[in-house]
PDB file as gemmi writes it, atoms N, CA and C in Angstrom:
CRYST1    1.000    1.000    1.000  90.00  90.00  90.00 P 1                      
ATOM      1  N   MET A   1     182.920  14.991 -30.560  1.00  0.00           N  
ATOM      2  CA  MET A   1     181.376  14.735 -31.276  1.00  0.00           C  
ATOM      3  C   MET A   1     181.493  15.693 -32.352  1.00  0.00           C  
ATOM      4  N   SER A   2     180.988  15.414 -33.651  1.00  0.00           N  
ATOM      5  CA  SER A   2     180.643  16.091 -34.946  1.00  0.00           C  
ATOM      6  C   SER A   2     179.277  16.904 -34.624  1.00  0.00           C  
ATOM      7  N   LYS A   3     179.458  18.073 -35.219  1.00  0.00           N  
ATOM      8  CA  LYS A   3     178.178  18.868 -35.720  1.00  0.00           C  
ATOM      9  C   LYS A   3     176.949  17.704 -36.169  1.00  0.00           C  
ATOM     10  N   THR A   4     177.485  16.998 -36.836  1.00  0.00           N  
ATOM     11  CA  THR A   4     176.031  15.818 -37.599  1.00  0.00           C  
ATOM     12  C   THR A   4     175.555  15.313 -36.219  1.00  0.00           C  
ATOM     13  N   LEU A   5     176.436  14.862 -35.601  1.00  0.00           N  
ATOM     14  CA  LEU A   5     175.840  13.539 -34.245  1.00  0.00           C  
ATOM     15  C   LEU A   5     174.845  15.000 -33.297  1.00  0.00           C  
ATOM     16  N   GLN A   6     175.590  16.142 -33.306  1.00  0.00           N  
ATOM     17  CA  GLN A   6     174.695  16.596 -32.432  1.00  0.00           C  
ATOM     18  C   GLN A   6     173.439  17.195 -32.529  1.00  0.00           C  
ATOM     19  N   GLY A   7     173.312  17.328 -34.208  1.00  0.00           N  
ATOM     20  CA  GLY A   7     172.686  17.902 -34.687  1.00  0.00           C  
ATOM     21  C   GLY A   7     171.107  16.736 -34.754  1.00  0.00           C  
ATOM     22  N   ILE A   8     171.339  15.344 -34.326  1.00  0.00           N  
ATOM     23  CA  ILE A   8     170.411  14.380 -34.559  1.00  0.00           C  
ATOM     24  C   ILE A   8     169.934  14.176 -33.705  1.00  0.00           C  
ATOM     25  N   PHE A   9     170.800  14.015 -32.317  1.00  0.00           N  
ATOM     26  CA  PHE A   9     170.204  13.248 -31.306  1.00  0.00           C  
ATOM     27  C   PHE A   9     169.799  14.567 -30.169  1.00  0.00           C  
ATOM     28  N   TYR A  10     168.792  13.958 -29.096  1.00  0.00           N  
ATOM     29  CA  TYR A  10     168.288  14.891 -28.076  1.00  0.00           C  
ATOM     30  C   TYR A  10     169.555  14.649 -27.049  1.00  0.00           C  
ATOM     31  N   CYS A  11     169.907  16.074 -26.559  1.00  0.00           N  
ATOM     32  CA  CYS A  11     171.205  15.459 -26.093  1.00  0.00           C  
ATOM     33  C   CYS A  11     170.997  16.635 -24.421  1.00  0.00           C  
ATOM     34  N   ASP A  12     170.148  16.037 -23.109  1.00  0.00           N  
ATOM     35  CA  ASP A  12     169.952  16.600 -22.299  1.00  0.00           C  
ATOM     36  C   ASP A  12     171.104  16.436 -21.111  1.00  0.00           C  
ATOM     37  N   THR A  13     172.327  16.271 -21.092  1.00  0.00           N  
ATOM     38  CA  THR A  13     173.043  15.935 -20.412  1.00  0.00           C  
ATOM     39  C   THR A  13     174.390  16.933 -21.512  1.00  0.00           C  
ATOM     40  N   GLY A  14     173.990  17.222 -22.215  1.00  0.00           N  
ATOM     41  CA  GLY A  14     175.379  17.848 -22.941  1.00  0.00           C  
ATOM     42  C   GLY A  14     175.897  17.070 -23.369  1.00  0.00           C  
ATOM     43  N   SER A  15     176.122  15.678 -23.278  1.00  0.00           N  
ATOM     44  CA  SER A  15     177.102  14.734 -23.867  1.00  0.00           C  
ATOM     45  C   SER A  15     177.151  14.671 -25.322  1.00  0.00           C  
ATOM     46  N   CYS A  16     175.477  14.122 -25.869  1.00  0.00           N  
ATOM     47  CA  CYS A  16     175.360  13.919 -27.421  1.00  0.00           C  
ATOM     48  C   CYS A  16     176.309  12.831 -28.121  1.00  0.00           C  
ATOM     49  N   GLY A  17     176.774  11.850 -27.254  1.00  0.00           N  
ATOM     50  CA  GLY A  17     177.429  10.860 -28.039  1.00  0.00           C  
ATOM     51  C   GLY A  17     178.789  10.482 -27.500  1.00  0.00           C  
ATOM     52  N   GLY A  18     179.466  12.026 -26.756  1.00  0.00           N  
ATOM     53  CA  GLY A  18     180.743  11.740 -26.265  1.00  0.00           C  
ATOM     54  C   GLY A  18     180.855  11.428 -24.934  1.00  0.00           C  
ATOM     55  N   TYR A  19     181.973  11.025 -24.549  1.00  0.00           N  
ATOM     56  CA  TYR A  19     182.454  10.806 -23.244  1.00  0.00           C  
ATOM     57  C   TYR A  19     181.766  11.579 -22.039  1.00  0.00           C  
ATOM     58  N   SER A  20     180.923  11.052 -21.324  1.00  0.00           N  
ATOM     59  CA  SER A  20     180.606  11.705 -20.046  1.00  0.00           C  
ATOM     60  C   SER A  20     181.351  10.464 -18.933  1.00  0.00           C  
ATOM     61  N   THR A  21     181.430  11.453 -17.770  1.00  0.00           N  
ATOM     62  CA  THR A  21     182.062  10.571 -16.458  1.00  0.00           C  
ATOM     63  C   THR A  21     180.583  10.371 -15.678  1.00  0.00           C  
ATOM     64  N   ALA A  22     180.822   9.483 -15.068  1.00  0.00           N  
ATOM     65  CA  ALA A  22     179.391   8.894 -13.809  1.00  0.00           C  
ATOM     66  C   ALA A  22     179.242  10.094 -13.245  1.00  0.00           C  
ATOM     67  N   LEU A  23     179.983  11.143 -12.851  1.00  0.00           N  
ATOM     68  CA  LEU A  23     179.340  11.878 -11.549  1.00  0.00           C  
ATOM     69  C   LEU A  23     178.645  12.995 -12.715  1.00  0.00           C  
ATOM     70  N   LYS A  24     179.057  13.282 -13.964  1.00  0.00           N  
ATOM     71  CA  LYS A  24     178.477  14.012 -14.816  1.00  0.00           C  
ATOM     72  C   LYS A  24     176.855  13.148 -15.075  1.00  0.00           C  
ATOM     73  N   LEU A  25     176.746  11.758 -15.745  1.00  0.00           N  
ATOM     74  CA  LEU A  25     175.540  11.392 -15.730  1.00  0.00           C  
ATOM     75  C   LEU A  25     174.583  10.687 -14.486  1.00  0.00           C  
ATOM     76  N   LYS A  26     175.571  11.092 -12.874  1.00  0.00           N  
ATOM     77  CA  LYS A  26     174.399  10.836 -11.927  1.00  0.00           C  
ATOM     78  C   LYS A  26     174.312   9.029 -12.116  1.00  0.00           C  
ATOM     79  N   SER A  27     175.493   8.587 -12.422  1.00  0.00           N  
ATOM     80  CA  SER A  27     174.919   7.313 -12.682  1.00  0.00           C  
ATOM     81  C   SER A  27     175.974   6.472 -11.467  1.00  0.00           C  
ATOM     82  N   LEU A  28     175.405   5.013 -11.577  1.00  0.00           N  
ATOM     83  CA  LEU A  28     176.494   4.306 -10.540  1.00  0.00           C  
ATOM     84  C   LEU A  28     176.830   3.196 -11.443  1.00  0.00           C  
ATOM     85  N   PRO A  29     178.034   2.040 -10.727  1.00  0.00           N  
ATOM     86  CA  PRO A  29     178.635   1.026 -11.669  1.00  0.00           C  
ATOM     87  C   PRO A  29     177.102   0.014 -11.545  1.00  0.00           C  
ATOM     88  N   ILE A  30     177.498  -0.459 -12.508  1.00  0.00           N  
ATOM     89  CA  ILE A  30     176.921  -1.708 -12.972  1.00  0.00           C  
ATOM     90  C   ILE A  30     177.575  -2.902 -13.136  1.00  0.00           C  
ATOM     91  N   TRP A  31     176.800  -4.117 -12.914  1.00  0.00           N  
ATOM     92  CA  TRP A  31     177.627  -5.826 -12.594  1.00  0.00           C  
ATOM     93  C   TRP A  31     177.012  -6.094 -14.332  1.00  0.00           C  
ATOM     94  N   GLY A  32     177.705  -6.084 -14.752  1.00  0.00           N  
ATOM     95  CA  GLY A  32     177.088  -7.178 -16.234  1.00  0.00           C  
ATOM     96  C   GLY A  32     177.792  -8.731 -15.917  1.00  0.00           C  
ATOM     97  N   MET A  33     177.845  -9.486 -16.719  1.00  0.00           N  
ATOM     98  CA  MET A  33     177.866 -11.205 -16.693  1.00  0.00           C  
ATOM     99  C   MET A  33     179.752 -11.376 -16.594  1.00  0.00           C  
ATOM    100  N   ARG A  34     180.424 -10.712 -17.640  1.00  0.00           N  
ATOM    101  CA  ARG A  34     181.919 -10.632 -18.067  1.00  0.00           C  
ATOM    102  C   ARG A  34     182.705  -9.678 -17.431  1.00  0.00           C  
ATOM    103  N   ASP A  35     181.816  -8.491 -16.905  1.00  0.00           N  
ATOM    104  CA  ASP A  35     182.839  -7.579 -15.995  1.00  0.00           C  
ATOM    105  C   ASP A  35     181.766  -6.795 -15.318  1.00  0.00           C  
ATOM    106  N   TRP A  36     182.201  -5.764 -14.934  1.00  0.00           N  
ATOM    107  CA  TRP A  36     181.621  -4.100 -14.292  1.00  0.00           C  
ATOM    108  C   TRP A  36     181.611  -3.001 -14.515  1.00  0.00           C  
ATOM    109  N   TYR A  37     181.121  -2.272 -14.996  1.00  0.00           N  
ATOM    110  CA  TYR A  37     180.575  -1.025 -15.702  1.00  0.00           C  
ATOM    111  C   TYR A  37     180.775   0.132 -15.034  1.00  0.00           C  
ATOM    112  N   GLY A  38     181.642   1.177 -14.666  1.00  0.00           N  
ATOM    113  CA  GLY A  38     181.906   2.248 -13.793  1.00  0.00           C  
ATOM    114  C   GLY A  38     180.697   3.589 -13.765  1.00  0.00           C  
ATOM    115  N   GLY A  39     179.912   3.018 -14.945  1.00  0.00           N  
ATOM    116  CA  GLY A  39     179.036   4.219 -14.194  1.00  0.00           C  
ATOM    117  C   GLY A  39     179.035   5.326 -15.588  1.00  0.00           C  
ATOM    118  N   GLY A  40     180.301   5.519 -16.419  1.00  0.00           N  
ATOM    119  CA  GLY A  40     180.462   6.615 -17.285  1.00  0.00           C  
ATOM    120  C   GLY A  40     180.635   6.048 -18.742  1.00  0.00           C  
ATOM    121  N   GLY A  41     180.552   6.515 -19.604  1.00  0.00           N  
ATOM    122  CA  GLY A  41     180.935   5.834 -20.915  1.00  0.00           C  
ATOM    123  C   GLY A  41     179.784   7.064 -22.293  1.00  0.00           C  
ATOM    124  N   TYR A  42     180.210   6.018 -22.970  1.00  0.00           N  
ATOM    125  CA  TYR A  42     179.802   7.230 -24.147  1.00  0.00           C  
ATOM    126  C   TYR A  42     177.719   6.908 -24.569  1.00  0.00           C  
ATOM    127  N   VAL A  43     177.603   7.900 -24.483  1.00  0.00           N  
ATOM    128  CA  VAL A  43     176.399   8.374 -23.784  1.00  0.00           C  
ATOM    129  C   VAL A  43     175.400   8.978 -25.067  1.00  0.00           C  
ATOM    130  N   VAL A  44     174.105   8.116 -25.577  1.00  0.00           N  
ATOM    131  CA  VAL A  44     173.346   8.974 -26.671  1.00  0.00           C  
ATOM    132  C   VAL A  44     172.213   9.066 -26.195  1.00  0.00           C  
ATOM    133  N   HIS A  45     171.447   9.620 -26.235  1.00  0.00           N  
ATOM    134  CA  HIS A  45     169.756   9.978 -25.605  1.00  0.00           C  
ATOM    135  C   HIS A  45     169.082   9.899 -27.132  1.00  0.00           C  
ATOM    136  N   LEU A  46     168.170   8.796 -26.997  1.00  0.00           N  
ATOM    137  CA  LEU A  46     167.217   8.662 -27.907  1.00  0.00           C  
ATOM    138  C   LEU A  46     166.009   9.171 -27.735  1.00  0.00           C  
ATOM    139  N   ARG A  47     165.458  10.526 -28.997  1.00  0.00           N  
ATOM    140  CA  ARG A  47     164.312  10.760 -29.105  1.00  0.00           C  
ATOM    141  C   ARG A  47     162.949   9.741 -28.612  1.00  0.00           C  
ATOM    142  N   PRO A  48     162.209  10.008 -28.584  1.00  0.00           N  
ATOM    143  CA  PRO A  48     161.086   9.360 -28.147  1.00  0.00           C  
ATOM    144  C   PRO A  48     159.597   8.738 -29.566  1.00  0.00           C  
ATOM    145  N   GLU A  49     160.025   9.045 -30.292  1.00  0.00           N  
ATOM    146  CA  GLU A  49     159.662   9.147 -31.522  1.00  0.00           C  
ATOM    147  C   GLU A  49     160.249   7.658 -32.254  1.00  0.00           C  
ATOM    148  N   THR A  50     159.198   7.218 -32.589  1.00  0.00           N  
ATOM    149  CA  THR A  50     159.645   5.621 -33.128  1.00  0.00           C  
ATOM    150  C   THR A  50     160.866   5.866 -34.440  1.00  0.00           C  
ATOM    151  N   LYS A  51     160.555   6.561 -35.247  1.00  0.00           N  
ATOM    152  CA  LYS A  51     161.109   6.945 -36.408  1.00  0.00           C  
ATOM    153  C   LYS A  51     162.257   7.673 -36.122  1.00  0.00           C  
ATOM    154  N   ALA A  52     162.301   8.638 -35.494  1.00  0.00           N  
ATOM    155  CA  ALA A  52     163.714   9.074 -34.984  1.00  0.00           C  
ATOM    156  C   ALA A  52     164.239   8.230 -34.318  1.00  0.00           C  
ATOM    157  N   VAL A  53     164.197   7.259 -33.715  1.00  0.00           N  
ATOM    158  CA  VAL A  53     165.076   6.085 -33.362  1.00  0.00           C  
ATOM    159  C   VAL A  53     165.382   5.149 -34.010  1.00  0.00           C  
ATOM    160  N   LEU A  54     164.503   5.266 -34.695  1.00  0.00           N  
ATOM    161  CA  LEU A  54     164.978   3.949 -36.236  1.00  0.00           C  
ATOM    162  C   LEU A  54     166.042   4.832 -36.818  1.00  0.00           C  
ATOM    163  N   ARG A  55     165.748   6.356 -36.968  1.00  0.00           N  
ATOM    164  CA  ARG A  55     166.864   6.620 -37.856  1.00  0.00           C  
ATOM    165  C   ARG A  55     168.081   7.166 -37.205  1.00  0.00           C  
ATOM    166  N   HIS A  56     167.876   6.952 -35.716  1.00  0.00           N  
ATOM    167  CA  HIS A  56     169.624   7.299 -35.175  1.00  0.00           C  
ATOM    168  C   HIS A  56     169.726   6.118 -35.192  1.00  0.00           C  
ATOM    169  N   LEU A  57     169.337   4.800 -34.507  1.00  0.00           N  
ATOM    170  CA  LEU A  57     170.065   3.476 -34.733  1.00  0.00           C  
ATOM    171  C   LEU A  57     170.740   3.172 -35.876  1.00  0.00           C  
ATOM    172  N   LYS A  58     169.679   3.781 -37.024  1.00  0.00           N  
ATOM    173  CA  LYS A  58     170.709   3.464 -38.390  1.00  0.00           C  
ATOM    174  C   LYS A  58     171.769   4.417 -38.599  1.00  0.00           C  
ATOM    175  N   PHE A  59     171.897   5.733 -38.223  1.00  0.00           N  
ATOM    176  CA  PHE A  59     173.247   6.388 -38.331  1.00  0.00           C  
ATOM    177  C   PHE A  59     174.301   5.804 -37.183  1.00  0.00           C  
ATOM    178  N   LEU A  60     173.779   5.277 -36.179  1.00  0.00           N  
ATOM    179  CA  LEU A  60     174.965   4.765 -35.600  1.00  0.00           C  
ATOM    180  C   LEU A  60     175.548   3.703 -36.193  1.00  0.00           C  
ATOM    181  N   GLN A  61     174.706   2.753 -36.323  1.00  0.00           N  
ATOM    182  CA  GLN A  61     174.953   1.428 -37.147  1.00  0.00           C  
ATOM    183  C   GLN A  61     176.274   2.115 -38.337  1.00  0.00           C  
ATOM    184  N   GLU A  62     175.995   2.668 -39.135  1.00  0.00           N  
ATOM    185  CA  GLU A  62     176.320   3.367 -40.397  1.00  0.00           C  
ATOM    186  C   GLU A  62     177.733   3.910 -39.946  1.00  0.00           C  
ATOM    187  N   ASN A  63     177.542   4.685 -39.003  1.00  0.00           N  
ATOM    188  CA  ASN A  63     178.949   5.315 -38.307  1.00  0.00           C  
ATOM    189  C   ASN A  63     180.032   4.120 -37.683  1.00  0.00           C  
ATOM    190  N   HIS A  64     179.167   2.956 -37.567  1.00  0.00           N  
ATOM    191  CA  HIS A  64     180.201   2.015 -36.702  1.00  0.00           C  
ATOM    192  C   HIS A  64     180.490   2.251 -35.261  1.00  0.00           C  
ATOM    193  N   TRP A  65     179.102   2.992 -34.279  1.00  0.00           N  
ATOM    194  CA  TRP A  65     179.153   3.755 -33.089  1.00  0.00           C  
ATOM    195  C   TRP A  65     179.531   2.437 -32.133  1.00  0.00           C  
ATOM    196  N   ILE A  66     179.597   1.187 -32.165  1.00  0.00           N  
ATOM    197  CA  ILE A  66     180.224  -0.192 -32.194  1.00  0.00           C  
ATOM    198  C   ILE A  66     181.024  -1.003 -32.771  1.00  0.00           C  
ATOM    199  N   ASP A  67     182.288  -0.674 -32.141  1.00  0.00           N  
ATOM    200  CA  ASP A  67     183.159  -1.078 -32.685  1.00  0.00           C  
ATOM    201  C   ASP A  67     183.853  -2.257 -32.152  1.00  0.00           C  
ATOM    202  N   THR A  68     185.118  -2.810 -33.005  1.00  0.00           N  
ATOM    203  CA  THR A  68     185.539  -4.039 -32.020  1.00  0.00           C  
ATOM    204  C   THR A  68     186.401  -3.784 -30.126  1.00  0.00           C  
ATOM    205  N   TYR A  69     186.281  -2.366 -30.041  1.00  0.00           N  
ATOM    206  CA  TYR A  69     186.464  -1.252 -28.917  1.00  0.00           C  
ATOM    207  C   TYR A  69     185.503  -1.414 -28.101  1.00  0.00           C  
ATOM    208  N   THR A  70     184.429  -1.781 -28.240  1.00  0.00           N  
ATOM    209  CA  THR A  70     182.948  -1.940 -27.572  1.00  0.00           C  
ATOM    210  C   THR A  70     183.218  -2.898 -26.529  1.00  0.00           C  
ATOM    211  N   ARG A  71     182.407  -2.683 -25.242  1.00  0.00           N  
ATOM    212  CA  ARG A  71     183.075  -4.293 -24.020  1.00  0.00           C  
ATOM    213  C   ARG A  71     181.635  -4.373 -23.970  1.00  0.00           C  
ATOM    214  N   ALA A  72     180.538  -3.211 -23.820  1.00  0.00           N  
ATOM    215  CA  ALA A  72     179.097  -3.317 -23.287  1.00  0.00           C  
ATOM    216  C   ALA A  72     178.290  -2.063 -24.327  1.00  0.00           C  
ATOM    217  N   VAL A  73     176.862  -2.532 -24.123  1.00  0.00           N  
ATOM    218  CA  VAL A  73     175.976  -1.606 -24.467  1.00  0.00           C  
ATOM    219  C   VAL A  73     174.717  -1.761 -23.853  1.00  0.00           C  
ATOM    220  N   LEU A  74     174.539  -0.677 -22.980  1.00  0.00           N  
ATOM    221  CA  LEU A  74     173.680  -0.678 -21.974  1.00  0.00           C  
ATOM    222  C   LEU A  74     172.184   0.110 -22.591  1.00  0.00           C  
ATOM    223  N   LEU A  75     170.829  -0.094 -23.066  1.00  0.00           N  
ATOM    224  CA  LEU A  75     169.891   0.413 -23.076  1.00  0.00           C  
ATOM    225  C   LEU A  75     169.260   0.331 -21.613  1.00  0.00           C  
ATOM    226  N   GLU A  76     168.848   1.623 -21.272  1.00  0.00           N  
ATOM    227  CA  GLU A  76     167.986   1.715 -20.489  1.00  0.00           C  
ATOM    228  C   GLU A  76     166.968   3.015 -20.563  1.00  0.00           C  
ATOM    229  N   PHE A  77     165.523   2.296 -20.126  1.00  0.00           N  
ATOM    230  CA  PHE A  77     164.349   2.881 -20.221  1.00  0.00           C  
ATOM    231  C   PHE A  77     163.469   2.760 -19.115  1.00  0.00           C  
ATOM    232  N   ALA A  78     162.494   3.761 -19.373  1.00  0.00           N  
ATOM    233  CA  ALA A  78     161.944   3.586 -18.209  1.00  0.00           C  
ATOM    234  C   ALA A  78     160.202   4.177 -18.804  1.00  0.00           C  
ATOM    235  N   THR A  79     159.132   3.468 -18.044  1.00  0.00           N  
ATOM    236  CA  THR A  79     157.565   3.507 -18.258  1.00  0.00           C  
ATOM    237  C   THR A  79     157.139   4.069 -17.454  1.00  0.00           C  
ATOM    238  N   TYR A  80     155.473   4.126 -17.349  1.00  0.00           N  
ATOM    239  CA  TYR A  80     155.260   4.642 -16.481  1.00  0.00           C  
ATOM    240  C   TYR A  80     153.565   4.234 -17.223  1.00  0.00           C  
ATOM    241  N   ASN A  81     152.723   3.512 -16.034  1.00  0.00           N  
ATOM    242  CA  ASN A  81     151.421   3.214 -16.100  1.00  0.00           C  
ATOM    243  C   ASN A  81     150.316   3.986 -15.087  1.00  0.00           C  
ATOM    244  N   SER A  82     149.511   4.906 -15.864  1.00  0.00           N  
ATOM    245  CA  SER A  82     149.132   6.095 -15.215  1.00  0.00           C  
ATOM    246  C   SER A  82     147.898   5.415 -14.410  1.00  0.00           C  
ATOM    247  N   GLN A  83     147.378   4.433 -15.158  1.00  0.00           N  
ATOM    248  CA  GLN A  83     145.905   3.638 -14.627  1.00  0.00           C  
ATOM    249  C   GLN A  83     146.263   2.887 -13.178  1.00  0.00           C  
ATOM    250  N   ILE A  84     147.248   2.203 -12.729  1.00  0.00           N  
ATOM    251  CA  ILE A  84     147.801   1.636 -11.573  1.00  0.00           C  
ATOM    252  C   ILE A  84     149.145   2.598 -11.118  1.00  0.00           C  
ATOM    253  N   ASN A  85     149.593   3.672 -11.693  1.00  0.00           N  
ATOM    254  CA  ASN A  85     150.555   4.556 -11.127  1.00  0.00           C  
ATOM    255  C   ASN A  85     152.091   3.406 -10.758  1.00  0.00           C  
ATOM    256  N   LEU A  86     152.281   2.856 -11.740  1.00  0.00           N  
ATOM    257  CA  LEU A  86     153.368   1.746 -11.693  1.00  0.00           C  
ATOM    258  C   LEU A  86     154.322   2.481 -12.356  1.00  0.00           C  
ATOM    259  N   PHE A  87     155.508   2.154 -12.073  1.00  0.00           N  
ATOM    260  CA  PHE A  87     156.787   3.036 -12.998  1.00  0.00           C  
ATOM    261  C   PHE A  87     157.370   1.649 -13.433  1.00  0.00           C  
ATOM    262  N   GLY A  88     158.017   1.113 -14.148  1.00  0.00           N  
ATOM    263  CA  GLY A  88     158.833   0.449 -14.872  1.00  0.00           C  
ATOM    264  C   GLY A  88     159.946   0.676 -15.446  1.00  0.00           C  
ATOM    265  N   LEU A  89     161.170   0.415 -14.793  1.00  0.00           N  
ATOM    266  CA  LEU A  89     162.481   0.818 -15.606  1.00  0.00           C  
ATOM    267  C   LEU A  89     163.168  -0.608 -15.602  1.00  0.00           C  
ATOM    268  N   CYS A  90     163.861  -0.624 -16.944  1.00  0.00           N  
ATOM    269  CA  CYS A  90     164.425  -1.808 -17.674  1.00  0.00           C  
ATOM    270  C   CYS A  90     165.953  -1.415 -18.262  1.00  0.00           C  
ATOM    271  N   VAL A  91     166.915  -2.179 -17.882  1.00  0.00           N  
ATOM    272  CA  VAL A  91     168.494  -1.636 -18.599  1.00  0.00           C  
ATOM    273  C   VAL A  91     168.966  -3.320 -19.137  1.00  0.00           C  
ATOM    274  N   LEU A  92     168.896  -3.365 -20.419  1.00  0.00           N  
ATOM    275  CA  LEU A  92     169.361  -4.720 -21.554  1.00  0.00           C  
ATOM    276  C   LEU A  92     170.697  -3.605 -21.558  1.00  0.00           C  
ATOM    277  N   ILE A  93     171.778  -5.108 -21.410  1.00  0.00           N  
ATOM    278  CA  ILE A  93     173.379  -5.045 -21.498  1.00  0.00           C  
ATOM    279  C   ILE A  93     173.022  -6.112 -22.427  1.00  0.00           C  
ATOM    280  N   ALA A  94     174.306  -5.800 -23.174  1.00  0.00           N  
ATOM    281  CA  ALA A  94     174.952  -6.724 -24.429  1.00  0.00           C  
ATOM    282  C   ALA A  94     176.738  -6.142 -24.267  1.00  0.00           C  
ATOM    283  N   GLU A  95     177.115  -7.653 -23.719  1.00  0.00           N  
ATOM    284  CA  GLU A  95     178.878  -7.183 -23.451  1.00  0.00           C  
ATOM    285  C   GLU A  95     179.403  -8.117 -24.480  1.00  0.00           C  
ATOM    286  N   PHE A  96     180.105  -8.012 -24.651  1.00  0.00           N  
ATOM    287  CA  PHE A  96     181.381  -8.469 -26.161  1.00  0.00           C  
ATOM    288  C   PHE A  96     182.602  -8.381 -25.076  1.00  0.00           C  
ATOM    289  N   ALA A  97     183.250  -9.634 -25.909  1.00  0.00           N  
ATOM    290  CA  ALA A  97     184.465 -10.151 -25.374  1.00  0.00           C  
ATOM    291  C   ALA A  97     185.740  -9.767 -26.638  1.00  0.00           C  
ATOM    292  N   PRO A  98     186.715  -9.508 -26.512  1.00  0.00           N  
ATOM    293  CA  PRO A  98     187.693  -8.768 -26.965  1.00  0.00           C  
ATOM    294  C   PRO A  98     187.927 -10.084 -27.963  1.00  0.00           C  
ATOM    295  N   GLY A  99     187.639  -9.763 -29.803  1.00  0.00           N  
ATOM    296  CA  GLY A  99     188.225 -10.588 -30.303  1.00  0.00           C  
ATOM    297  C   GLY A  99     186.999 -11.866 -30.560  1.00  0.00           C  
ATOM    298  N   ASP A 100     185.992 -11.757 -30.131  1.00  0.00           N  
ATOM    299  CA  ASP A 100     184.850 -12.583 -30.334  1.00  0.00           C  
ATOM    300  C   ASP A 100     183.494 -11.814 -31.172  1.00  0.00           C  
ATOM    301  N   ASP A 101     183.088 -12.205 -31.942  1.00  0.00           N  
ATOM    302  CA  ASP A 101     182.006 -11.678 -32.461  1.00  0.00           C  
ATOM    303  C   ASP A 101     180.667 -11.820 -31.956  1.00  0.00           C  
ATOM    304  N   GLY A 102     180.486 -12.577 -30.583  1.00  0.00           N  
ATOM    305  CA  GLY A 102     179.276 -12.705 -29.982  1.00  0.00           C  
ATOM    306  C   GLY A 102     178.623 -11.967 -29.536  1.00  0.00           C  
ATOM    307  N   ALA A 103     177.733 -11.999 -28.433  1.00  0.00           N  
ATOM    308  CA  ALA A 103     177.706 -10.904 -27.167  1.00  0.00           C  
ATOM    309  C   ALA A 103     176.696 -11.429 -26.629  1.00  0.00           C  
ATOM    310  N   ILE A 104     177.009 -11.469 -24.997  1.00  0.00           N  
ATOM    311  CA  ILE A 104     176.255 -12.317 -24.204  1.00  0.00           C  
ATOM    312  C   ILE A 104     175.090 -11.367 -23.662  1.00  0.00           C  
ATOM    313  N   HIS A 105     173.427 -11.574 -23.392  1.00  0.00           N  
ATOM    314  CA  HIS A 105     172.974 -10.864 -23.251  1.00  0.00           C  
ATOM    315  C   HIS A 105     172.293 -11.056 -21.693  1.00  0.00           C  
ATOM    316  N   GLU A 106     171.701 -10.091 -21.035  1.00  0.00           N  
ATOM    317  CA  GLU A 106     171.125  -9.696 -20.143  1.00  0.00           C  
ATOM    318  C   GLU A 106     170.318  -8.480 -19.701  1.00  0.00           C  
ATOM    319  N   SER A 107     168.999  -8.587 -18.691  1.00  0.00           N  
ATOM    320  CA  SER A 107     168.748  -7.578 -18.714  1.00  0.00           C  
ATOM    321  C   SER A 107     167.882  -7.770 -17.296  1.00  0.00           C  
ATOM    322  N   THR A 108     167.534  -6.748 -16.642  1.00  0.00           N  
ATOM    323  CA  THR A 108     167.204  -6.570 -15.478  1.00  0.00           C  
ATOM    324  C   THR A 108     166.103  -5.874 -16.033  1.00  0.00           C  
ATOM    325  N   LYS A 109     164.930  -6.202 -15.015  1.00  0.00           N  
ATOM    326  CA  LYS A 109     163.730  -5.528 -15.122  1.00  0.00           C  
ATOM    327  C   LYS A 109     163.309  -5.213 -13.475  1.00  0.00           C  
ATOM    328  N   MET A 110     162.896  -3.654 -12.989  1.00  0.00           N  
ATOM    329  CA  MET A 110     162.007  -4.029 -11.742  1.00  0.00           C  
ATOM    330  C   MET A 110     160.707  -2.563 -12.056  1.00  0.00           C  
ATOM    331  N   LEU A 111     160.049  -2.874 -11.424  1.00  0.00           N  
ATOM    332  CA  LEU A 111     158.708  -2.591 -10.791  1.00  0.00           C  
ATOM    333  C   LEU A 111     158.855  -1.653  -9.803  1.00  0.00           C  
ATOM    334  N   PHE A 112     158.128  -0.320  -9.537  1.00  0.00           N  
ATOM    335  CA  PHE A 112     157.888   0.230  -8.174  1.00  0.00           C  
ATOM    336  C   PHE A 112     157.153   1.196  -8.181  1.00  0.00           C  
ATOM    337  N   LYS A 113     156.352   1.895  -7.152  1.00  0.00           N  
ATOM    338  CA  LYS A 113     155.253   2.549  -7.248  1.00  0.00           C  
ATOM    339  C   LYS A 113     155.893   4.039  -6.522  1.00  0.00           C  
TER     340      LYS A 113                                                      
END                                                                             
């Protein structure tokens, strides 16, 4: 991972966009529509501020973070509504087939107290 990437991303797992194992991330496998993904991979933690997120996404796009070898991109985020004590978890998946310009999109939403 370049120092440029380390400087702009928030890294609470120490990964900063580099490869991390499922054990290090404390994650489980996830099923998509085309394949299953073992829980590890290249991870970028985005800061919560909107301007920072947009700046980071632009940086990733300009540096071809998603390339022809990318099979899936997962976006996971959680929200909390303190008025009703409700957590929401969302997982968005975009899967790419080899040699295909399109993506299959899928989402999973969970609510729990």
